C-alpha positions as CSV (number, residue, x, y, z in Angstrom):
1,M,19.8,-45.9,-21.0
2,L,18.0,-47.5,-23.4
3,I,17.4,-51.2,-23.8
4,L,18.3,-52.6,-27.5
5,L,15.4,-54.4,-28.1
6,S,12.7,-54.0,-30.9
7,F,8.9,-55.2,-30.5
8,D,6.4,-56.3,-32.8
9,S,3.0,-54.3,-32.4
10,N,0.9,-57.0,-31.6
11,S,3.1,-58.7,-28.8
12,N,2.0,-59.2,-25.4
13,G,4.4,-56.5,-23.9
14,T,2.9,-53.4,-25.9
15,F,-0.2,-51.5,-25.8
16,A,-1.6,-49.1,-28.4
17,L,-2.3,-45.6,-28.2
18,G,-4.5,-43.3,-30.5
19,N,-4.8,-46.5,-33.0
20,K,-7.3,-45.8,-35.9
21,M,-7.9,-47.2,-39.1
22,E,-6.5,-45.4,-42.1
23,K,-5.8,-45.9,-45.7
24,I,-2.5,-46.1,-47.2
25,C,-1.5,-43.1,-48.9
26,V,-0.6,-43.6,-52.6
27,A,1.1,-40.9,-55.1
28,V,2.0,-41.4,-58.7
29,R,5.1,-39.7,-60.1
30,V,5.7,-39.0,-64.0
31,R,9.5,-39.0,-64.8
32,P,10.9,-36.5,-67.4
33,P,11.1,-38.0,-71.0
34,T,14.7,-39.1,-71.9
35,P,16.6,-37.2,-74.5
36,E,16.1,-39.9,-76.9
37,S,12.4,-40.1,-76.8
38,S,11.9,-36.3,-76.8
39,S,13.6,-36.0,-80.3
40,S,11.6,-39.1,-81.5
41,E,8.4,-38.3,-80.1
42,N,8.5,-34.3,-80.5
43,G,8.8,-34.4,-76.5
44,S,4.9,-34.8,-76.1
45,S,3.7,-37.0,-73.2
46,L,0.5,-39.0,-73.7
47,W,-0.2,-38.5,-69.9
48,K,-1.8,-35.5,-68.7
49,V,-1.5,-34.5,-64.8
50,E,-4.5,-32.2,-63.4
51,D,-4.2,-31.7,-59.8
52,N,-4.6,-35.3,-58.3
53,R,-5.6,-37.0,-61.2
54,I,-3.9,-38.7,-64.3
55,S,-5.4,-39.2,-67.6
56,L,-4.2,-40.9,-70.9
57,H,-4.8,-38.9,-73.8
58,K,-4.7,-39.8,-77.6
59,S,-2.6,-38.1,-79.9
60,L,-5.0,-35.4,-80.6
61,D,-5.2,-34.5,-77.1
62,T,-8.4,-36.4,-76.4
63,P,-8.9,-38.1,-73.2
64,I,-9.4,-41.7,-72.8
65,S,-12.5,-42.3,-70.3
66,T,-11.1,-45.5,-69.5
67,A,-7.7,-44.3,-68.5
68,S,-8.1,-41.8,-66.0
69,Y,-6.9,-42.5,-62.2
70,A,-7.0,-40.3,-59.0
71,F,-4.7,-40.5,-56.1
72,D,-3.6,-38.8,-52.9
73,H,-0.8,-36.8,-54.9
74,V,0.0,-36.9,-58.5
75,F,3.5,-35.5,-59.3
76,D,4.4,-34.2,-63.2
77,E,7.9,-34.3,-64.7
78,R,8.8,-31.1,-63.2
79,S,8.4,-32.1,-59.7
80,T,11.5,-32.5,-57.3
81,N,12.4,-34.9,-54.7
82,A,11.8,-32.3,-51.9
83,C,8.3,-31.8,-53.3
84,V,7.4,-35.4,-53.0
85,Y,8.9,-35.6,-49.7
86,E,7.0,-32.9,-48.3
87,L,3.8,-33.7,-49.4
88,L,4.2,-37.7,-49.1
89,T,6.7,-38.9,-46.8
90,K,7.5,-35.9,-44.3
91,D,4.3,-36.9,-42.0
92,I,5.3,-40.4,-41.8
93,I,8.8,-39.7,-40.7
94,H,7.5,-37.5,-38.0
95,A,5.1,-39.9,-37.0
96,A,7.9,-42.7,-36.8
97,V,9.7,-40.1,-34.3
98,E,6.6,-40.3,-32.2
99,G,6.1,-44.2,-32.1
100,F,4.5,-45.0,-35.0
101,N,5.9,-47.7,-37.4
102,G,6.1,-46.3,-40.8
103,T,7.1,-47.6,-44.1
104,A,7.7,-45.7,-47.8
105,F,8.4,-47.5,-50.9
106,A,8.7,-46.9,-54.5
107,Y,7.2,-49.0,-57.4
108,G,7.3,-49.1,-61.1
109,Q,8.8,-50.5,-64.0
110,T,12.6,-50.3,-64.7
111,S,14.0,-47.0,-65.7
112,S,10.9,-45.3,-64.4
113,G,12.7,-43.3,-61.7
114,K,12.1,-45.1,-58.5
115,T,15.9,-44.9,-57.5
116,F,16.1,-41.6,-58.0
117,T,13.1,-40.9,-55.9
118,M,14.3,-42.6,-53.0
119,T,17.9,-42.0,-53.3
120,G,18.1,-39.0,-55.5
121,S,21.3,-36.9,-56.6
122,E,23.8,-34.4,-54.8
123,T,21.5,-31.5,-56.0
124,D,18.2,-33.1,-55.1
125,P,18.6,-35.7,-52.3
126,G,16.1,-38.4,-52.4
127,I,13.5,-39.7,-49.8
128,I,15.8,-41.7,-47.7
129,R,18.5,-39.0,-47.4
130,R,15.9,-36.3,-46.3
131,S,14.4,-38.8,-44.0
132,V,17.2,-39.3,-42.4
133,R,18.3,-35.9,-41.9
134,D,14.5,-35.1,-40.8
135,V,14.5,-37.6,-38.2
136,F,17.5,-35.9,-36.3
137,D,16.2,-32.5,-36.7
138,R,12.8,-33.9,-35.3
139,I,14.5,-35.4,-32.5
140,Q,16.2,-31.9,-31.7
141,M,12.8,-30.0,-31.3
142,I,11.8,-33.0,-28.5
143,S,13.6,-32.0,-25.3
144,D,11.7,-34.3,-22.7
145,R,12.6,-37.6,-24.5
146,E,16.0,-39.2,-24.9
147,F,16.4,-41.5,-28.1
148,L,18.2,-44.3,-29.4
149,I,18.6,-45.3,-33.2
150,R,19.7,-48.2,-34.8
151,V,20.0,-48.7,-38.6
152,S,20.4,-51.6,-40.9
153,Y,20.6,-52.1,-44.9
154,M,19.8,-55.2,-46.8
155,E,18.7,-56.4,-50.0
156,I,16.7,-59.1,-51.6
157,Y,18.9,-60.2,-54.5
158,N,17.6,-63.4,-56.5
159,E,15.3,-64.2,-53.3
160,E,18.3,-64.3,-51.0
161,I,18.6,-61.7,-48.4
162,N,22.1,-60.2,-47.9
163,D,23.3,-57.6,-45.5
164,L,24.7,-54.4,-47.3
165,L,26.6,-53.2,-44.2
166,A,28.4,-56.5,-43.6
167,V,29.4,-58.2,-46.9
168,E,30.1,-61.6,-44.9
169,N,26.4,-62.1,-44.2
170,Q,24.8,-63.6,-47.0
171,R,21.9,-65.4,-47.5
172,L,20.3,-64.4,-44.2
173,Q,17.1,-65.9,-43.0
174,I,13.6,-64.7,-42.0
175,H,12.5,-65.8,-38.3
176,E,9.4,-65.0,-36.3
177,H,9.5,-64.3,-32.5
178,L,6.5,-63.7,-30.4
179,E,7.7,-60.4,-29.1
180,R,9.8,-59.3,-31.8
181,G,7.6,-60.2,-34.9
182,V,9.1,-60.7,-38.3
183,F,12.7,-60.3,-38.1
184,V,16.0,-61.2,-40.1
185,A,18.4,-63.2,-38.2
186,G,22.0,-62.3,-38.3
187,L,21.3,-58.7,-40.0
188,K,24.1,-56.0,-38.6
189,E,22.8,-53.1,-36.9
190,E,24.6,-50.0,-36.3
191,I,23.7,-47.7,-33.2
192,V,24.0,-44.2,-34.7
193,S,24.3,-40.8,-33.0
194,D,23.9,-38.2,-36.4
195,A,22.5,-38.1,-39.6
196,E,26.1,-38.0,-41.1
197,Q,27.1,-41.3,-39.6
198,I,23.7,-43.1,-41.3
199,L,24.6,-41.3,-44.6
200,K,28.2,-42.8,-44.6
201,L,26.6,-46.3,-43.8
202,L,24.3,-45.6,-46.7
203,D,27.1,-45.2,-49.1
204,S,29.2,-47.9,-48.0
205,G,25.9,-50.2,-48.3
206,E,25.1,-49.0,-52.0
207,V,28.8,-49.9,-53.0
208,N,27.4,-53.6,-52.1
209,R,24.3,-53.6,-53.9
210,H,23.7,-55.7,-57.0
211,F,23.6,-53.1,-60.2
212,G,23.5,-54.2,-63.9
213,E,23.2,-52.9,-67.4
214,T,20.3,-53.6,-69.6
215,N,18.9,-51.9,-72.8
216,M,16.6,-49.8,-70.9
217,N,18.9,-48.8,-68.1
218,V,22.7,-48.6,-68.0
219,H,22.4,-48.5,-64.1
220,S,19.8,-50.8,-63.4
221,S,18.9,-52.0,-59.8
222,R,19.0,-56.1,-59.6
223,S,17.6,-56.1,-56.3
224,H,15.0,-54.9,-53.5
225,T,16.7,-52.8,-50.8
226,I,15.6,-52.3,-47.3
227,F,16.9,-49.4,-45.1
228,R,15.6,-49.7,-41.7
229,M,15.5,-47.3,-38.9
230,V,14.5,-48.6,-35.4
231,I,13.8,-45.4,-33.0
232,E,13.5,-46.1,-29.3
233,S,12.6,-43.3,-27.0
234,R,11.2,-42.6,-23.5
235,G,11.1,-39.8,-21.2
236,K,13.9,-38.2,-19.6
237,E,12.2,-38.4,-16.1
238,N,13.4,-42.1,-15.8
239,S,11.5,-44.6,-13.6
240,S,10.7,-48.5,-13.7
241,T,7.2,-47.6,-14.9
242,D,8.2,-45.3,-18.1
243,A,6.9,-46.4,-21.2
244,I,9.4,-46.8,-23.7
245,R,8.3,-46.3,-27.6
246,V,10.0,-48.6,-30.2
247,S,8.8,-47.7,-33.8
248,V,10.3,-49.4,-37.1
249,L,10.8,-47.1,-40.0
250,N,11.3,-49.0,-43.2
251,L,12.5,-47.0,-46.5
252,V,12.3,-49.6,-49.6
253,D,13.9,-49.0,-53.3
254,L,12.1,-51.9,-55.3
255,A,13.9,-53.2,-58.4
256,G,11.4,-52.4,-61.5
257,S,9.6,-55.0,-63.2
258,E,10.9,-55.7,-66.8
259,R,10.1,-57.2,-70.1
260,I,12.9,-59.3,-71.5
261,A,11.8,-58.3,-75.2
262,K,12.7,-54.6,-74.1
263,T,15.6,-55.3,-71.7
264,G,17.3,-57.6,-73.9
265,A,18.3,-59.5,-70.8
266,G,20.4,-63.1,-70.8
267,G,22.3,-65.2,-68.8
268,V,22.6,-63.6,-65.2
269,R,20.4,-61.0,-66.0
270,L,17.6,-63.1,-67.5
271,T,17.8,-64.9,-64.1
272,E,18.0,-61.7,-62.1
273,G,14.8,-60.4,-64.1
274,K,12.9,-63.7,-63.1
275,Y,13.3,-63.4,-59.6
276,I,12.4,-59.5,-59.7
277,N,9.4,-60.1,-61.5
278,K,8.2,-63.0,-59.3
279,S,8.6,-61.1,-56.1
280,L,6.7,-58.0,-57.4
281,M,3.9,-60.4,-59.0
282,I,3.4,-61.8,-55.4
283,L,3.6,-58.2,-54.1
284,G,0.6,-57.4,-56.6
285,N,-1.2,-60.5,-55.5
286,V,-0.9,-59.6,-51.7
287,I,-2.1,-56.0,-52.9
288,N,-5.0,-57.5,-54.8
289,K,-6.1,-59.7,-51.7
290,L,-5.8,-57.0,-49.1
291,S,-8.0,-54.5,-51.4
292,E,-11.0,-57.2,-51.4
293,S,-13.4,-56.8,-48.8
294,S,-12.9,-58.4,-45.5
295,K,-15.7,-60.7,-46.3
296,L,-14.5,-62.0,-49.6
297,R,-10.5,-61.9,-48.4
298,A,-9.0,-65.4,-48.6
299,H,-5.7,-66.4,-47.6
300,I,-3.0,-63.4,-47.8
301,P,0.2,-64.9,-49.2
302,Y,2.8,-62.9,-47.3
303,R,5.0,-66.1,-47.1
304,D,5.2,-66.4,-50.8
305,S,8.1,-64.1,-51.2
306,K,10.5,-62.7,-48.6
307,L,9.8,-58.9,-49.6
308,T,6.3,-59.5,-48.8
309,R,7.2,-61.3,-45.6
310,I,9.4,-58.6,-44.1
311,L,6.9,-55.8,-45.1
312,Q,3.9,-57.6,-43.7
313,P,3.3,-55.0,-41.0
314,A,3.3,-52.2,-43.5
315,L,0.9,-54.1,-45.7
316,G,-2.7,-54.1,-43.9
317,G,-0.8,-54.3,-40.3
318,N,0.3,-51.7,-37.8
319,A,2.0,-49.0,-39.6
320,K,1.7,-45.5,-41.7
321,T,2.6,-46.5,-45.0
322,C,2.8,-44.4,-48.2
323,I,3.9,-45.7,-51.8
324,I,5.0,-43.9,-54.8
325,C,4.4,-45.3,-58.0
326,T,6.7,-44.0,-60.9
327,I,5.9,-44.3,-64.4
328,A,7.8,-43.4,-67.7
329,P,5.7,-40.8,-70.1
330,E,6.9,-42.4,-73.5
331,E,4.1,-43.7,-75.9
332,H,5.9,-47.4,-75.9
333,H,5.8,-47.7,-72.0
334,I,1.7,-47.2,-72.0
335,E,1.1,-50.7,-71.1
336,E,3.7,-51.0,-68.3
337,S,2.4,-47.5,-66.9
338,K,-1.2,-48.7,-67.1
339,G,0.1,-51.8,-65.2
340,T,1.5,-49.4,-62.6
341,L,-1.5,-47.3,-62.2
342,Q,-3.8,-50.2,-61.6
343,F,-1.6,-51.5,-58.8
344,A,-1.7,-48.0,-57.4
345,S,-5.4,-48.0,-57.3
346,R,-5.7,-51.3,-55.8
347,A,-3.2,-50.3,-53.1
348,K,-5.4,-47.1,-52.4
349,R,-8.2,-49.3,-50.8
350,I,-5.9,-51.0,-48.4
351,T,-6.5,-50.0,-44.8
352,N,-4.1,-50.1,-41.9
353,C,-4.1,-49.6,-38.3
354,A,-1.5,-47.4,-37.0
355,Q,-0.7,-47.4,-33.5
356,I,1.8,-45.8,-31.2
357,N,4.2,-48.8,-29.8
358,E,5.1,-48.6,-26.0
359,V,6.5,-51.2,-23.6
360,S,7.3,-50.7,-19.9
361,L,10.7,-51.0,-18.9
362,V,10.0,-54.2,-16.4
363,S,8.6,-55.7,-19.4
364,M,11.6,-55.0,-21.5
365,L,13.9,-56.1,-18.6
366,Q,11.6,-59.5,-18.2
367,I,11.8,-60.4,-22.1
368,L,15.7,-59.5,-22.0
369,T,16.0,-61.9,-19.1
370,D,13.8,-64.5,-20.5
371,A,15.8,-64.5,-23.9
372,A,19.2,-64.4,-22.3
373,L,18.0,-67.5,-19.9
374,L,16.5,-69.5,-22.8
375,K,19.8,-69.3,-24.8
376,R,21.8,-70.3,-21.8
377,Q,19.2,-73.3,-21.2
378,K,19.8,-74.6,-24.8
379,L,23.7,-74.6,-24.3
380,E,23.6,-76.3,-21.2
381,I,20.7,-78.9,-22.5
382,E,23.3,-79.5,-25.6
383,E,26.0,-79.9,-23.5
384,L,24.1,-82.5,-21.2
385,R,22.9,-84.4,-24.3
386,M,26.5,-84.5,-25.5
387,N,27.8,-86.0,-21.9
388,A,24.7,-88.4,-21.7
389,S,25.4,-89.5,-25.3
390,G,29.1,-90.0,-24.3
391,K,28.3,-91.9,-21.0
392,A,25.6,-94.3,-22.5
393,G,28.0,-95.3,-25.2
394,T,30.6,-96.2,-22.8
395,L,28.2,-98.1,-20.5
396,F,27.0,-99.8,-23.5
397,Q,30.7,-101.3,-24.2
398,I,31.0,-102.3,-20.8
399,H,28.0,-104.2,-20.5
400,L,27.0,-105.2,-23.8
401,D,28.0,-109.1,-23.5
402,H,26.5,-109.3,-20.2
403,V,22.9,-107.9,-21.6
404,L,23.1,-109.8,-24.5
405,C,23.4,-112.9,-22.7
406,E,20.6,-111.7,-20.5
407,F,18.2,-111.1,-23.5
408,L,19.2,-113.9,-25.2
409,G,18.6,-116.4,-22.2
410,T,22.1,-117.9,-22.4
411,G,23.1,-117.5,-18.9
412,N,26.9,-117.6,-18.6
413,G,27.6,-119.5,-21.7
414,G,27.6,-116.3,-23.8
415,V,26.1,-115.8,-27.1
416,G,27.7,-118.7,-28.9
417,S,25.3,-121.2,-27.0
418,L,22.2,-119.8,-29.1
419,R,21.8,-122.8,-31.5
420,D,19.2,-123.2,-34.3
421,S,16.6,-126.1,-34.2
422,Q,19.3,-128.7,-35.6
423,G,21.8,-127.6,-32.8
424,K,23.9,-125.4,-34.6
425,H,24.8,-121.9,-34.4
426,S,22.4,-119.6,-36.1
427,Q,24.7,-116.4,-37.2
428,A,21.7,-114.7,-38.5
429,D,19.8,-114.8,-35.1
430,I,22.6,-113.9,-32.9
431,R,23.1,-110.6,-35.3
432,L,19.5,-109.9,-35.0
433,E,19.2,-110.4,-31.3
434,K,22.5,-108.4,-30.9
435,E,20.7,-105.5,-32.7
436,L,17.7,-105.6,-31.0
437,C,19.5,-105.5,-27.6
438,L,21.3,-102.4,-28.7
439,D,18.0,-100.8,-29.8
440,K,16.6,-101.4,-26.4
441,L,19.6,-100.4,-24.5
442,L,20.2,-97.1,-26.3
443,L,16.1,-96.6,-25.7
444,K,16.8,-96.7,-22.0
445,A,19.9,-94.6,-21.8
446,S,17.8,-91.8,-24.1
447,R,14.8,-92.3,-21.3
448,E,17.4,-91.7,-18.5
449,S,18.9,-88.8,-20.0
450,H,15.6,-87.3,-21.1
451,E,14.4,-87.4,-17.2
452,R,17.7,-86.1,-16.0
453,L,17.4,-83.4,-18.7
454,E,13.9,-82.6,-17.6
455,K,15.1,-82.1,-14.2
456,E,17.9,-79.6,-15.2
457,V,15.3,-77.5,-17.0
458,Q,13.2,-77.6,-14.0
459,F,16.1,-76.5,-11.9
460,L,17.0,-73.6,-14.4
461,K,13.5,-72.4,-14.3
462,E,13.4,-72.1,-10.8
463,E,16.6,-70.2,-11.2
464,R,15.2,-68.1,-13.6
465,D,12.2,-67.0,-11.4
466,S,14.4,-66.6,-8.8
467,L,16.5,-64.0,-10.9
468,D,13.5,-62.3,-12.0
469,V,12.5,-61.5,-8.5
470,A,16.2,-60.3,-7.8
471,V,16.2,-58.2,-10.9
472,S,13.0,-56.5,-9.9
473,Q,14.3,-56.0,-6.6
474,S,17.3,-54.3,-7.8
475,I,15.3,-51.9,-10.0
476,R,13.3,-51.0,-7.2
477,D,16.4,-50.5,-5.0
478,L,18.3,-48.7,-8.0
479,N,15.3,-46.3,-8.0
480,V,15.2,-45.6,-4.5
481,E,19.1,-45.0,-4.7
482,V,18.8,-42.6,-7.6
483,K,16.0,-40.6,-5.9
484,R,18.2,-40.3,-2.8
485,R,21.3,-39.0,-4.7
486,K,19.2,-36.5,-6.5
487,E,18.0,-35.4,-3.2
488,M,21.6,-34.9,-1.6
489,E,22.7,-33.2,-4.9
490,E,19.9,-30.8,-4.1
491,E,20.9,-30.2,-0.6
492,I,24.5,-29.9,-1.4
493,K,23.6,-27.0,-4.2
494,Q,21.4,-25.4,-1.5
495,I,24.1,-25.4,1.4
496,S,26.5,-24.4,-1.5
497,F,24.3,-21.5,-2.4
498,A,24.0,-20.5,1.3
499,F,27.5,-20.9,2.0
500,S,28.4,-18.5,-1.1
501,S,25.9,-16.0,0.1
502,R,27.3,-16.2,3.7
503,Q,30.9,-15.6,2.6
504,K,29.9,-12.7,0.1
505,S,28.1,-11.0,3.3
506,L,31.5,-11.7,5.6
507,M,33.4,-10.4,3.0
508,S,31.4,-7.4,2.6
509,F,31.3,-6.8,6.5
510,H,35.2,-7.5,6.4
511,N,35.5,-4.8,3.9
512,E,33.2,-2.3,5.7
513,I,35.1,-2.8,9.2
514,K,38.6,-2.5,7.4
515,S,37.3,0.9,5.8
516,K,36.0,2.2,9.2
517,M,39.6,1.4,10.6
518,Q,41.4,3.3,8.2
519,K,39.2,6.1,8.5
520,L,39.7,6.2,12.1
521,T,43.5,5.9,11.8
522,T,43.4,8.5,9.4
523,Q,41.3,11.0,12.0
524,N,43.4,10.0,14.8
525,P,47.1,9.1,14.2
526,K,47.5,8.3,17.5
527,L,45.6,4.9,17.1
528,K,48.3,3.3,14.7
């Protein structure tokens, strides 16, 4: 059994194994030219790929010295998704199964091939689908651990987070927890057991994603999507001291940056484009800050965008990260392609500190208990507040006149005995004194209610502590019982084996005696 919790790498309950500083892996992929551009530009590309370097050449095939870039991998127009996955993403997927956080995302202008790289086609599946199958293939090869996998699928559309697996979950909020780190509240998570189940969820989620048509792309992504897998595992020899590994794998398909003059966007498409460009600009700002020297680095604006807030651990944090930057080869896209390559060059300087995320079972149970008790305490406090408010209101109604008389010093004569300096009733003074009396009475009731609530909270804390002790004792007792039952099972197996051997021996002896008797009766018929 695995507890369904996820933990941030910097939480108090986790510890690091094998953590080391490493740079983000960055690759560039040049998509094939479109049929229209091939016919109008004679099919020639001004971008030339040589090993892990891409350069911009003039029309006479002369390289431009200021437009040459080197990366970890560069894929030309002939590359397939299988090739990209094997060289760029596969190691991160395998590391996620081992307990490292991992993130892979595609970046580039609109219509440059990002969604094809991440999603692919039936004949050439993309990184997401290949990753899903590879995770389960990898798990099958690990015989000494048991796994539990949860998946979620969200989109960021016009800076609003929508759940693609549950259309009713819209405009979700980002929260931060001491143990869980940054998370999206209300996001549906599905527990899955095989790759086919996940692929069906992906297909259902794609139906809910926002797409639209522009002058540059008839099927343009109008939102960023994040497909997330939470991979939990522990050794099959369970005990209370076993460490549980909890890793998070993010596979991100970003919407493409776009120029209004080229896309011809208007109305809804124009609004979508503005939000897309804004979030990508903030992502670029974060990359710029992270690529600077630590001495020069100022505030990093993760919180300026929901995209960068969610991806914060993958950008300069605890994760293995790879970025695939896609560019279009056509001449009229040169400026956008240069911008993408400059983004990739800055990203290549970012350093992460990846580590295996492990937490003990006792710590997980403690956190689970604390979370459940906290929720219970909040509900009880709210109920007590409502009751206290109702009682205070009733008390005020009963004693209002009496308290007013005491405050105003009118004895039993009532508030009507208050007079002004000329001996007449001052209605304004009476009204003010009533309001003052009401405020003081409510303040007194609030203080009493607060003291009562503090006592209740203290009682609940003591109850929680006693429950913690009981849970720890139950775990110890359970482990002892499991051990005892295993020993009994082993003894039963040994007795069963001995009994079976003895039975076979007796049957053999019985058959031997029977054979001798038959032989004797044959030799001496008188014995019959």
